[in-house]
Biopython code that builds the backbone (N, CA, C, O; Angstrom):
import numpy as np
from Bio.PDB.StructureBuilder import StructureBuilder

atoms = [
    (1, "MET", "N", (-3.767, -1.006, 12.940)),
    (1, "MET", "CA", (-4.954, -1.576, 12.426)),
    (1, "MET", "C", (-4.887, -1.903, 10.946)),
    (1, "MET", "O", (-4.517, -1.048, 10.141)),
    (2, "PRO", "N", (-5.235, -3.116, 10.577)),
    (2, "PRO", "CA", (-5.153, -3.408, 9.149)),
    (2, "PRO", "C", (-6.142, -2.700, 8.218)),
    (2, "PRO", "O", (-7.203, -2.288, 8.688)),
    (3, "LEU", "N", (-5.856, -2.542, 6.953)),
    (3, "LEU", "CA", (-6.758, -1.964, 6.054)),
    (3, "LEU", "C", (-7.170, -3.085, 5.022)),
    (3, "LEU", "O", (-6.400, -3.954, 4.612)),
    (4, "TYR", "N", (-8.500, -2.943, 4.661)),
    (4, "TYR", "CA", (-9.007, -3.933, 3.802)),
    (4, "TYR", "C", (-9.728, -3.221, 2.611)),
    (4, "TYR", "O", (-10.395, -2.200, 2.782)),
    (5, "THR", "N", (-9.558, -3.814, 1.408)),
    (5, "THR", "CA", (-10.291, -3.166, 0.236)),
    (5, "THR", "C", (-11.620, -3.929, 0.058)),
    (5, "THR", "O", (-11.614, -5.160, 0.032)),
    (6, "VAL", "N", (-12.712, -3.249, -0.061)),
    (6, "VAL", "CA", (-14.150, -3.769, -0.123)),
    (6, "VAL", "C", (-14.420, -3.978, -1.553)),
    (6, "VAL", "O", (-14.284, -3.026, -2.322)),
    (7, "LEU", "N", (-14.809, -5.197, -2.006)),
    (7, "LEU", "CA", (-15.068, -5.479, -3.411)),
    (7, "LEU", "C", (-16.492, -6.136, -3.485)),
    (7, "LEU", "O", (-16.744, -7.187, -2.896)),
    (8, "GLN", "N", (-17.414, -5.447, -4.251)),
    (8, "GLN", "CA", (-18.646, -6.039, -4.498)),
    (8, "GLN", "C", (-18.825, -6.944, -5.691)),
    (8, "GLN", "O", (-18.289, -6.626, -6.753)),
    (9, "PRO", "N", (-19.569, -8.096, -5.591)),
    (9, "PRO", "CA", (-19.720, -8.938, -6.711)),
    (9, "PRO", "C", (-20.481, -8.297, -7.949)),
    (9, "PRO", "O", (-21.275, -7.379, -7.743)),
    (10, "PRO", "N", (-20.266, -8.733, -9.131)),
    (10, "PRO", "CA", (-21.133, -8.035, -10.347)),
    (10, "PRO", "C", (-22.553, -8.426, -10.066)),
    (10, "PRO", "O", (-22.866, -9.395, -9.375)),
    (11, "ILE", "N", (-23.456, -7.541, -10.696)),
    (11, "ILE", "CA", (-24.789, -7.730, -10.541)),
    (11, "ILE", "C", (-25.165, -8.742, -11.574)),
    (11, "ILE", "O", (-24.833, -8.634, -12.755)),
    (12, "ARG", "N", (-25.936, -9.821, -11.044)),
    (12, "ARG", "CA", (-26.423, -10.950, -11.892)),
    (12, "ARG", "C", (-27.702, -10.508, -12.701)),
    (12, "ARG", "O", (-28.454, -9.629, -12.279)),
    (13, "PRO", "N", (-27.892, -11.148, -13.846)),
    (13, "PRO", "CA", (-29.047, -10.671, -14.619)),
    (13, "PRO", "C", (-30.320, -10.946, -13.874)),
    (13, "PRO", "O", (-30.433, -12.015, -13.274)),
    (14, "GLY", "N", (-31.281, -10.064, -13.869)),
    (14, "GLY", "CA", (-32.510, -10.100, -13.067)),
    (14, "GLY", "C", (-32.482, -9.520, -11.697)),
    (14, "GLY", "O", (-33.536, -9.410, -11.070)),
    (15, "ASP", "N", (-31.314, -9.134, -11.179)),
    (15, "ASP", "CA", (-31.202, -8.591, -9.958)),
    (15, "ASP", "C", (-31.086, -7.148, -10.037)),
    (15, "ASP", "O", (-30.535, -6.643, -11.015)),
    (16, "ALA", "N", (-31.571, -6.411, -9.063)),
    (16, "ALA", "CA", (-31.537, -4.909, -8.860)),
    (16, "ALA", "C", (-30.157, -4.433, -8.377)),
    (16, "ALA", "O", (-29.653, -3.358, -8.700)),
    (17, "ALA", "N", (-29.640, -5.291, -7.623)),
    (17, "ALA", "CA", (-28.442, -4.806, -6.842)),
    (17, "ALA", "C", (-27.503, -6.002, -6.610)),
    (17, "ALA", "O", (-28.006, -7.121, -6.705)),
    (18, "PRO", "N", (-26.188, -5.892, -6.316)),
    (18, "PRO", "CA", (-25.253, -6.975, -6.137)),
    (18, "PRO", "C", (-25.701, -7.589, -4.756)),
    (18, "PRO", "O", (-26.225, -6.969, -3.830)),
    (19, "ASP", "N", (-25.377, -8.990, -4.802)),
    (19, "ASP", "CA", (-25.674, -9.750, -3.438)),
    (19, "ASP", "C", (-24.737, -9.261, -2.452)),
    (19, "ASP", "O", (-23.525, -9.234, -2.664)),
    (20, "PRO", "N", (-25.347, -8.825, -1.238)),
    (20, "PRO", "CA", (-24.508, -8.181, -0.248)),
    (20, "PRO", "C", (-23.722, -9.359, 0.429)),
    (20, "PRO", "O", (-22.684, -9.043, 1.010)),
    (21, "MET", "N", (-24.047, -10.518, 0.423)),
    (21, "MET", "CA", (-23.361, -11.791, 0.981)),
    (21, "MET", "C", (-22.109, -12.019, 0.164)),
    (21, "MET", "O", (-21.169, -12.665, 0.627)),
    (22, "GLY", "N", (-22.091, -11.511, -1.001)),
    (22, "GLY", "CA", (-20.944, -11.868, -1.859)),
    (22, "GLY", "C", (-19.816, -10.888, -1.876)),
    (22, "GLY", "O", (-18.835, -11.001, -2.611)),
    (23, "THR", "N", (-20.039, -9.798, -0.916)),
    (23, "THR", "CA", (-19.020, -8.702, -0.735)),
    (23, "THR", "C", (-17.773, -9.386, -0.041)),
    (23, "THR", "O", (-17.833, -10.168, 0.908)),
    (24, "LEU", "N", (-16.693, -8.969, -0.653)),
    (24, "LEU", "CA", (-15.403, -9.506, -0.157)),
    (24, "LEU", "C", (-14.415, -8.453, 0.404)),
    (24, "LEU", "O", (-14.288, -7.380, -0.186)),
    (25, "LEU", "N", (-13.702, -8.733, 1.546)),
    (25, "LEU", "CA", (-12.635, -7.880, 2.039)),
    (25, "LEU", "C", (-11.462, -8.471, 1.866)),
    (25, "LEU", "O", (-11.245, -9.570, 2.377)),
    (26, "VAL", "N", (-10.475, -7.778, 1.066)),
    (26, "VAL", "CA", (-9.196, -8.191, 0.746)),
    (26, "VAL", "C", (-8.224, -7.371, 1.537)),
    (26, "VAL", "O", (-8.218, -6.146, 1.408)),
    (27, "LYS", "N", (-7.374, -8.008, 2.379)),
    (27, "LYS", "CA", (-6.343, -7.287, 3.313)),
    (27, "LYS", "C", (-5.329, -6.685, 2.444)),
    (27, "LYS", "O", (-4.856, -7.289, 1.481)),
    (28, "GLU", "N", (-4.997, -5.503, 2.778)),
    (28, "GLU", "CA", (-3.823, -4.716, 2.126)),
    (28, "GLU", "C", (-2.548, -5.239, 2.775)),
    (28, "GLU", "O", (-2.550, -5.560, 3.963)),
    (29, "GLY", "N", (-1.529, -5.324, 2.063)),
    (29, "GLY", "CA", (-0.159, -5.581, 2.586)),
    (29, "GLY", "C", (0.286, -7.043, 2.485)),
    (29, "GLY", "O", (-0.128, -7.750, 1.566)),
    (30, "PHE", "N", (1.054, -7.463, 3.341)),
    (30, "PHE", "CA", (1.837, -8.763, 3.278)),
    (30, "PHE", "C", (0.919, -9.928, 3.586)),
    (30, "PHE", "O", (0.032, -9.887, 4.439)),
    (31, "SER", "N", (1.207, -10.976, 2.816)),
    (31, "SER", "CA", (0.363, -12.267, 2.906)),
    (31, "SER", "C", (1.266, -13.395, 3.322)),
    (31, "SER", "O", (2.056, -13.871, 2.507)),
    (32, "TRP", "N", (1.178, -13.867, 4.619)),
    (32, "TRP", "CA", (1.946, -14.953, 5.079)),
    (32, "TRP", "C", (1.701, -16.205, 4.296)),
    (32, "TRP", "O", (2.656, -16.862, 3.880)),
    (33, "PRO", "N", (0.433, -16.569, 4.073)),
    (33, "PRO", "CA", (0.219, -17.835, 3.345)),
    (33, "PRO", "C", (1.001, -17.757, 1.985)),
    (33, "PRO", "O", (1.694, -18.693, 1.587)),
    (34, "ALA", "N", (0.839, -16.553, 1.284)),
    (34, "ALA", "CA", (1.462, -16.555, 0.001)),
    (34, "ALA", "C", (3.000, -16.693, 0.087)),
    (34, "ALA", "O", (3.647, -17.074, -0.889)),
    (35, "LEU", "N", (3.548, -16.393, 1.207)),
    (35, "LEU", "CA", (5.024, -16.589, 1.418)),
    (35, "LEU", "C", (5.439, -18.108, 1.722)),
    (35, "LEU", "O", (6.451, -18.663, 1.297)),
    (36, "VAL", "N", (4.488, -18.645, 2.515)),
    (36, "VAL", "CA", (5.012, -20.057, 3.022)),
    (36, "VAL", "C", (4.456, -21.194, 2.055)),
    (36, "VAL", "O", (5.117, -22.215, 1.871)),
    (37, "ILE", "N", (3.311, -21.005, 1.486)),
    (37, "ILE", "CA", (2.731, -22.069, 0.617)),
    (37, "ILE", "C", (2.037, -21.365, -0.536)),
    (37, "ILE", "O", (0.810, -21.407, -0.623)),
    (38, "PRO", "N", (2.850, -20.662, -1.502)),
    (38, "PRO", "CA", (2.192, -19.964, -2.506)),
    (38, "PRO", "C", (1.399, -20.799, -3.467)),
    (38, "PRO", "O", (0.355, -20.310, -3.898)),
    (39, "GLU", "N", (1.725, -21.884, -3.821)),
    (39, "GLU", "CA", (0.959, -22.633, -4.726)),
    (39, "GLU", "C", (-0.411, -23.125, -4.195)),
    (39, "GLU", "O", (-1.367, -23.128, -4.971)),
    (40, "LEU", "N", (-0.553, -23.524, -2.965)),
    (40, "LEU", "CA", (-1.806, -23.834, -2.338)),
    (40, "LEU", "C", (-2.629, -22.638, -2.114)),
    (40, "LEU", "O", (-3.854, -22.741, -2.179)),
    (41, "TRP", "N", (-2.024, -21.425, -1.836)),
    (41, "TRP", "CA", (-2.687, -20.208, -1.554)),
    (41, "TRP", "C", (-3.388, -19.798, -2.888)),
    (41, "TRP", "O", (-4.564, -19.436, -2.852)),
    (42, "LEU", "N", (-2.701, -19.845, -4.059)),
    (42, "LEU", "CA", (-3.234, -19.517, -5.290)),
    (42, "LEU", "C", (-4.283, -20.434, -5.799)),
    (42, "LEU", "O", (-5.138, -19.974, -6.555)),
    (43, "ILE", "N", (-4.304, -21.701, -5.457)),
    (43, "ILE", "CA", (-5.389, -22.600, -5.806)),
    (43, "ILE", "C", (-6.488, -22.397, -4.944)),
    (43, "ILE", "O", (-7.622, -22.495, -5.413)),
    (44, "PHE", "N", (-6.302, -22.102, -3.640)),
    (44, "PHE", "CA", (-7.464, -21.921, -2.768)),
    (44, "PHE", "C", (-8.113, -20.671, -3.086)),
    (44, "PHE", "O", (-9.329, -20.618, -2.902)),
    (45, "ARG", "N", (-7.464, -19.581, -3.567)),
    (45, "ARG", "CA", (-8.045, -18.326, -4.033)),
    (45, "ARG", "C", (-8.560, -18.389, -5.384)),
    (45, "ARG", "O", (-9.088, -17.388, -5.868)),
    (46, "ARG", "N", (-8.455, -19.509, -6.067)),
    (46, "ARG", "CA", (-8.859, -19.547, -7.508)),
    (46, "ARG", "C", (-8.244, -18.597, -8.467)),
    (46, "ARG", "O", (-8.908, -18.082, -9.367)),
    (47, "MET", "N", (-6.937, -18.350, -8.276)),
    (47, "MET", "CA", (-6.245, -17.417, -9.124)),
    (47, "MET", "C", (-5.502, -18.114, -10.121)),
    (47, "MET", "O", (-4.280, -18.205, -10.009)),
    (48, "TRP", "N", (-6.182, -18.676, -11.199)),
    (48, "TRP", "CA", (-5.691, -19.562, -12.056)),
    (48, "TRP", "C", (-4.596, -19.070, -12.930)),
    (48, "TRP", "O", (-3.535, -19.670, -13.100)),
    (49, "LEU", "N", (-4.971, -17.773, -13.552)),
    (49, "LEU", "CA", (-3.852, -17.137, -14.485)),
    (49, "LEU", "C", (-2.632, -16.862, -13.704)),
    (49, "LEU", "O", (-1.542, -17.137, -14.206)),
    (50, "VAL", "N", (-2.706, -16.351, -12.534)),
    (50, "VAL", "CA", (-1.599, -16.073, -11.699)),
    (50, "VAL", "C", (-0.832, -17.342, -11.395)),
    (50, "VAL", "O", (0.395, -17.384, -11.490)),
    (51, "PHE", "N", (-1.592, -18.408, -11.017)),
    (51, "PHE", "CA", (-1.002, -19.750, -10.732)),
    (51, "PHE", "C", (-0.195, -20.185, -11.897)),
    (51, "PHE", "O", (0.941, -20.620, -11.709)),
    (52, "LEU", "N", (-0.694, -20.100, -13.071)),
    (52, "LEU", "CA", (0.015, -20.550, -14.376)),
    (52, "LEU", "C", (1.236, -19.832, -14.598)),
    (52, "LEU", "O", (2.266, -20.387, -14.982)),
    (53, "LEU", "N", (1.130, -18.541, -14.351)),
    (53, "LEU", "CA", (2.365, -17.574, -14.511)),
    (53, "LEU", "C", (3.371, -17.912, -13.524)),
    (53, "LEU", "O", (4.557, -17.933, -13.852)),
    (54, "TYR", "N", (2.949, -18.214, -12.179)),
    (54, "TYR", "CA", (3.820, -18.438, -11.217)),
    (54, "TYR", "C", (4.531, -19.765, -11.452)),
    (54, "TYR", "O", (5.741, -19.831, -11.232)),
    (55, "LEU", "N", (3.827, -20.864, -11.903)),
    (55, "LEU", "CA", (4.451, -22.050, -12.266)),
    (55, "LEU", "C", (5.454, -21.949, -13.397)),
    (55, "LEU", "O", (6.527, -22.552, -13.365)),
    (56, "GLY", "N", (5.052, -21.126, -14.454)),
    (56, "GLY", "CA", (6.043, -20.891, -15.443)),
    (56, "GLY", "C", (7.242, -20.208, -15.049)),
    (56, "GLY", "O", (8.312, -20.578, -15.533)),
    (57, "ALA", "N", (7.195, -19.195, -14.178)),
    (57, "ALA", "CA", (8.415, -18.524, -13.809)),
    (57, "ALA", "C", (9.262, -19.554, -12.778)),
    (57, "ALA", "O", (10.488, -19.644, -12.847)),
    (58, "THR", "N", (8.530, -20.245, -11.908)),
    (58, "THR", "CA", (9.280, -21.179, -11.129)),
    (58, "THR", "C", (10.049, -22.220, -11.997)),
    (58, "THR", "O", (11.202, -22.525, -11.694)),
    (59, "LEU", "N", (9.425, -22.767, -13.070)),
    (59, "LEU", "CA", (9.973, -23.789, -13.841)),
    (59, "LEU", "C", (11.214, -23.137, -14.606)),
    (59, "LEU", "O", (12.226, -23.800, -14.832)),
    (60, "LEU", "N", (11.084, -21.833, -14.984)),
    (60, "LEU", "CA", (12.133, -21.141, -15.751)),
    (60, "LEU", "C", (13.375, -21.063, -14.862)),
    (60, "LEU", "O", (14.498, -21.342, -15.281)),
    (61, "VAL", "N", (13.100, -20.648, -13.549)),
    (61, "VAL", "CA", (14.257, -20.551, -12.675)),
    (61, "VAL", "C", (14.906, -21.850, -12.258)),
    (61, "VAL", "O", (16.081, -21.894, -11.893)),
    (62, "ILE", "N", (14.141, -22.872, -12.317)),
    (62, "ILE", "CA", (14.688, -24.211, -11.998)),
    (62, "ILE", "C", (15.476, -24.694, -13.196)),
    (62, "ILE", "O", (16.535, -25.292, -13.008)),
    (63, "MET", "N", (15.023, -24.470, -14.412)),
    (63, "MET", "CA", (15.800, -24.807, -15.749)),
    (63, "MET", "C", (17.130, -23.912, -15.637)),
    (63, "MET", "O", (18.224, -24.434, -15.854)),
    (64, "ILE", "N", (17.027, -22.678, -15.326)),
    (64, "ILE", "CA", (18.274, -21.834, -15.291)),
    (64, "ILE", "C", (19.262, -22.346, -14.259)),
    (64, "ILE", "O", (20.478, -22.382, -14.453)),
    (65, "ASP", "N", (18.621, -22.761, -13.088)),
    (65, "ASP", "CA", (19.555, -23.460, -12.047)),
    (65, "ASP", "C", (20.214, -24.617, -12.505)),
    (65, "ASP", "O", (21.342, -24.897, -12.102)),
    (66, "GLY", "N", (19.575, -25.340, -13.349)),
    (66, "GLY", "CA", (20.245, -26.615, -13.823)),
    (66, "GLY", "C", (21.477, -26.171, -14.726)),
    (66, "GLY", "O", (22.531, -26.807, -14.709)),
    (67, "GLU", "N", (21.278, -24.992, -15.551)),
    (67, "GLU", "CA", (22.341, -24.645, -16.414)),
    (67, "GLU", "C", (23.456, -23.853, -15.658)),
    (67, "GLU", "O", (24.637, -24.123, -15.872)),
    (68, "ILE", "N", (23.124, -22.963, -14.854)),
    (68, "ILE", "CA", (24.033, -22.174, -14.119)),
    (68, "ILE", "C", (24.597, -22.748, -12.908)),
    (68, "ILE", "O", (25.813, -22.717, -12.714)),
    (69, "GLY", "N", (23.755, -23.289, -12.054)),
    (69, "GLY", "CA", (24.176, -23.890, -10.773)),
    (69, "GLY", "C", (24.508, -22.773, -9.797)),
    (69, "GLY", "O", (24.185, -21.609, -10.036)),
    (70, "GLY", "N", (25.139, -23.126, -8.724)),
    (70, "GLY", "CA", (25.480, -22.127, -7.646)),
    (70, "GLY", "C", (24.243, -21.652, -6.817)),
    (70, "GLY", "O", (23.124, -22.155, -6.921)),
    (71, "PRO", "N", (24.551, -20.703, -6.046)),
    (71, "PRO", "CA", (23.559, -20.218, -5.131)),
    (71, "PRO", "C", (22.633, -19.135, -5.626)),
    (71, "PRO", "O", (21.614, -18.813, -5.014)),
    (72, "LEU", "N", (23.044, -18.561, -6.809)),
    (72, "LEU", "CA", (22.350, -17.395, -7.398)),
    (72, "LEU", "C", (20.784, -17.707, -7.764)),
    (72, "LEU", "O", (19.920, -16.891, -7.443)),
    (73, "PRO", "N", (20.468, -18.869, -8.419)),
    (73, "PRO", "CA", (18.935, -19.059, -8.711)),
    (73, "PRO", "C", (18.345, -19.301, -7.419)),
    (73, "PRO", "O", (17.202, -18.868, -7.269)),
    (74, "GLY", "N", (18.926, -19.948, -6.382)),
    (74, "GLY", "CA", (17.974, -20.155, -5.163)),
    (74, "GLY", "C", (17.918, -18.862, -4.510)),
    (74, "GLY", "O", (16.850, -18.632, -3.944)),
    (75, "VAL", "N", (18.747, -18.025, -4.454)),
    (75, "VAL", "CA", (18.607, -16.662, -3.824)),
    (75, "VAL", "C", (17.526, -15.801, -4.593)),
    (75, "VAL", "O", (16.740, -15.066, -3.997)),
    (76, "PHE", "N", (17.553, -15.955, -5.981)),
    (76, "PHE", "CA", (16.501, -15.215, -6.799)),
    (76, "PHE", "C", (15.220, -15.765, -6.488)),
    (76, "PHE", "O", (14.277, -14.993, -6.313)),
    (77, "LEU", "N", (15.051, -17.091, -6.390)),
    (77, "LEU", "CA", (13.675, -17.687, -5.983)),
    (77, "LEU", "C", (13.156, -17.221, -4.706)),
    (77, "LEU", "O", (11.989, -16.854, -4.565)),
    (78, "ALA", "N", (14.072, -17.235, -3.725)),
    (78, "ALA", "CA", (13.748, -16.769, -2.342)),
    (78, "ALA", "C", (13.187, -15.409, -2.433)),
    (78, "ALA", "O", (12.104, -15.108, -1.932)),
    (79, "LEU", "N", (13.992, -14.540, -3.125)),
    (79, "LEU", "CA", (13.513, -13.036, -3.227)),
    (79, "LEU", "C", (12.318, -12.940, -4.057)),
    (79, "LEU", "O", (11.602, -11.966, -3.826)),
    (80, "ALA", "N", (11.919, -13.816, -5.056)),
    (80, "ALA", "CA", (10.852, -13.729, -5.792)),
    (80, "ALA", "C", (9.616, -14.189, -4.900)),
    (80, "ALA", "O", (8.512, -13.691, -5.123)),
    (81, "HIS", "N", (9.784, -15.131, -3.894)),
    (81, "HIS", "CA", (8.732, -15.536, -3.070)),
    (81, "HIS", "C", (8.477, -14.369, -2.130)),
    (81, "HIS", "O", (7.324, -14.117, -1.782)),
    (82, "LEU", "N", (9.491, -13.660, -1.712)),
    (82, "LEU", "CA", (9.153, -12.484, -0.823)),
    (82, "LEU", "C", (8.411, -11.371, -1.575)),
    (82, "LEU", "O", (7.551, -10.703, -1.001)),
    (83, "LEU", "N", (8.737, -11.173, -2.842)),
    (83, "LEU", "CA", (8.024, -10.152, -3.648)),
    (83, "LEU", "C", (6.571, -10.639, -3.921)),
    (83, "LEU", "O", (5.601, -9.882, -3.958)),
    (84, "PHE", "N", (6.527, -11.966, -4.105)),
    (84, "PHE", "CA", (5.074, -12.450, -4.331)),
    (84, "PHE", "C", (4.173, -12.358, -3.029)),
    (84, "PHE", "O", (2.967, -12.126, -3.114)),
    (85, "ALA", "N", (4.783, -12.539, -1.891)),
    (85, "ALA", "CA", (4.023, -12.333, -0.572)),
    (85, "ALA", "C", (3.666, -10.834, -0.381)),
    (85, "ALA", "O", (2.612, -10.504, 0.162)),
    (86, "LEU", "N", (4.515, -9.994, -0.814)),
    (86, "LEU", "CA", (4.083, -8.487, -0.750)),
    (86, "LEU", "C", (3.035, -8.143, -1.687)),
    (86, "LEU", "O", (2.153, -7.336, -1.392)),
    (87, "GLU", "N", (3.104, -8.756, -2.855)),
    (87, "GLU", "CA", (2.103, -8.304, -3.805)),
    (87, "GLU", "C", (0.924, -9.354, -4.065)),
    (87, "GLU", "O", (0.102, -9.146, -4.957)),
    (88, "GLY", "N", (0.870, -10.511, -3.238)),
    (88, "GLY", "CA", (-0.148, -11.318, -3.469)),
    (88, "GLY", "C", (-1.577, -10.966, -3.297)),
    (88, "GLY", "O", (-2.458, -11.448, -4.009)),
    (89, "ASN", "N", (-1.817, -10.037, -2.251)),
    (89, "ASN", "CA", (-3.198, -9.600, -2.072)),
    (89, "ASN", "C", (-3.495, -8.553, -3.180)),
    (89, "ASN", "O", (-4.681, -8.383, -3.462)),
    (90, "GLY", "N", (-2.605, -7.871, -3.805)),
    (90, "GLY", "CA", (-2.781, -6.972, -4.834)),
    (90, "GLY", "C", (-3.131, -7.681, -6.106)),
    (90, "GLY", "O", (-3.947, -7.197, -6.890)),
    (91, "LEU", "N", (-2.490, -8.887, -6.335)),
    (91, "LEU", "CA", (-2.762, -9.737, -7.378)),
    (91, "LEU", "C", (-4.229, -10.437, -7.207)),
    (91, "LEU", "O", (-4.902, -10.739, -8.193)),
    (92, "ARG", "N", (-4.628, -10.648, -5.973)),
    (92, "ARG", "CA", (-6.012, -11.128, -5.685)),
    (92, "ARG", "C", (-6.981, -10.123, -6.085)),
    (92, "ARG", "O", (-7.955, -10.446, -6.766)),
    (93, "ARG", "N", (-6.766, -8.836, -5.681)),
    (93, "ARG", "CA", (-7.687, -7.825, -6.017)),
    (93, "ARG", "C", (-7.810, -7.675, -7.656)),
    (93, "ARG", "O", (-8.903, -7.562, -8.211)),
    (94, "TRP", "N", (-6.585, -7.687, -8.339)),
    (94, "TRP", "CA", (-6.600, -7.741, -9.799)),
    (94, "TRP", "C", (-7.535, -8.842, -10.293)),
    (94, "TRP", "O", (-8.405, -8.584, -11.124)),
    (95, "THR", "N", (-7.380, -9.960, -9.834)),
    (95, "THR", "CA", (-8.106, -11.157, -10.218)),
    (95, "THR", "C", (-9.588, -10.952, -10.125)),
    (95, "THR", "O", (-10.329, -11.190, -11.079)),
    (96, "LEU", "N", (-10.046, -10.474, -8.879)),
    (96, "LEU", "CA", (-11.410, -10.294, -8.716)),
    (96, "LEU", "C", (-11.962, -9.095, -9.517)),
    (96, "LEU", "O", (-13.142, -9.141, -9.865)),
    (97, "GLU", "N", (-11.243, -8.077, -9.820)),
    (97, "GLU", "CA", (-11.688, -7.072, -10.713)),
    (97, "GLU", "C", (-11.900, -7.563, -12.113)),
    (97, "GLU", "O", (-12.854, -7.173, -12.787)),
    (98, "ARG", "N", (-10.934, -8.494, -12.587)),
    (98, "ARG", "CA", (-11.121, -9.120, -13.855)),
    (98, "ARG", "C", (-12.377, -9.975, -13.977)),
    (98, "ARG", "O", (-12.909, -10.173, -15.069)),
    (99, "ARG", "N", (-12.854, -10.490, -12.800)),
    (99, "ARG", "CA", (-14.158, -11.271, -12.896)),
    (99, "ARG", "C", (-15.326, -10.422, -12.623)),
    (99, "ARG", "O", (-16.416, -10.933, -12.364)),
    (100, "GLY", "N", (-15.153, -9.150, -12.667)),
    (100, "GLY", "CA", (-16.376, -8.219, -12.607)),
    (100, "GLY", "C", (-16.640, -7.538, -11.219)),
    (100, "GLY", "O", (-17.575, -6.745, -11.102)),
    (101, "TYR", "N", (-15.867, -7.829, -10.233)),
    (101, "TYR", "CA", (-16.065, -7.210, -8.876)),
    (101, "TYR", "C", (-15.757, -5.816, -9.014)),
    (101, "TYR", "O", (-14.934, -5.417, -9.838)),
    (102, "ALA", "N", (-16.388, -5.060, -8.235)),
    (102, "ALA", "CA", (-16.082, -3.540, -8.176)),
    (102, "ALA", "C", (-15.628, -3.146, -6.881)),
    (102, "ALA", "O", (-16.148, -3.600, -5.863)),
    (103, "VAL", "N", (-14.621, -2.270, -6.861)),
    (103, "VAL", "CA", (-13.985, -1.771, -5.649)),
    (103, "VAL", "C", (-14.900, -0.677, -5.155)),
    (103, "VAL", "O", (-15.100, 0.317, -5.853)),
    (104, "VAL", "N", (-15.463, -0.833, -3.965)),
    (104, "VAL", "CA", (-16.379, -0.057, -3.285)),
    (104, "VAL", "C", (-15.651, 1.050, -2.337)),
    (104, "VAL", "O", (-16.080, 2.199, -2.237)),
    (105, "GLY", "N", (-14.569, 0.597, -1.695)),
    (105, "GLY", "CA", (-13.904, 1.499, -0.809)),
    (105, "GLY", "C", (-12.838, 0.806, -0.070)),
    (105, "GLY", "O", (-12.544, -0.343, -0.401)),
    (106, "VAL", "N", (-12.264, 1.360, 0.844)),
    (106, "VAL", "CA", (-11.253, 0.891, 1.774)),
    (106, "VAL", "C", (-11.763, 1.101, 3.167)),
    (106, "VAL", "O", (-12.262, 2.181, 3.484)),
    (107, "VAL", "N", (-11.650, 0.065, 4.043)),
    (107, "VAL", "CA", (-12.010, 0.120, 5.474)),
    (107, "VAL", "C", (-10.765, -0.218, 6.300)),
    (107, "VAL", "O", (-9.780, -0.801, 5.847)),
    (108, "GLN", "N", (-10.908, 0.191, 7.509)),
    (108, "GLN", "CA", (-9.839, -0.088, 8.491)),
    (108, "GLN", "C", (-10.615, -0.691, 9.830)),
    (108, "GLN", "O", (-11.622, -0.170, 10.308)),
    (109, "GLY", "N", (-10.031, -1.765, 10.300)),
    (109, "GLY", "CA", (-10.711, -2.314, 11.499)),
    (109, "GLY", "C", (-9.775, -3.357, 12.024)),
    (109, "GLY", "O", (-8.761, -3.747, 11.446)),
    (110, "ASP", "N", (-10.301, -3.836, 13.376)),
    (110, "ASP", "CA", (-9.531, -4.782, 14.148)),
    (110, "ASP", "C", (-9.738, -6.118, 13.484)),
    (110, "ASP", "O", (-10.734, -6.343, 12.797)),
    (111, "ARG", "N", (-8.752, -7.031, 13.702)),
    (111, "ARG", "CA", (-8.882, -8.452, 13.153)),
    (111, "ARG", "C", (-9.893, -9.028, 14.163)),
    (111, "ARG", "O", (-10.118, -8.530, 15.266)),
    (112, "LEU", "N", (-10.499, -10.179, 13.641)),
    (112, "LEU", "CA", (-11.452, -10.819, 14.308)),
    (112, "LEU", "C", (-10.752, -11.722, 15.399)),
    (112, "LEU", "O", (-9.691, -12.292, 15.148)),
    (113, "ALA", "N", (-11.372, -11.828, 16.589)),
    (113, "ALA", "CA", (-10.648, -12.655, 17.589)),
    (113, "ALA", "C", (-10.820, -14.020, 17.538)),
    (113, "ALA", "O", (-10.240, -14.745, 18.347)),
]
sb = StructureBuilder()
sb.init_structure("model")
sb.init_model(0)
sb.init_chain("A")
sb.init_seg("    ")
for serial, (resi, resn, name, xyz) in enumerate(atoms, 1):
    if name == "N":
        sb.init_residue(resn, " ", resi, " ")
    sb.init_atom(name, np.array(xyz, "f"), 0.0, 1.0, " ", f" {name:<3s}", serial, name[0])
structure = sb.get_structure()
């Protein structure tokens, strides 16, 4: 059964409590969309800072590939994508916490059918 981190949105001015409809569940562990289409996944999740860092690192590897050549930069890029897929949901939690979301807890449950 997968684990999810529960994040509550920040309290808006004039409200007594956070909006319960704004509560987010972020899956723990591997993210397939972050492996297959990382750029689109970052844009869809609105992770702008991580997106810019990702683009910078990718461009750096491409520039190094032009200088060095061979299979090493390609292998490095493939391993970096794998690492990004492993840490993608953690980066999403970090981004949400920077926006003021509070970690409420961790829940375990079945996936929706």
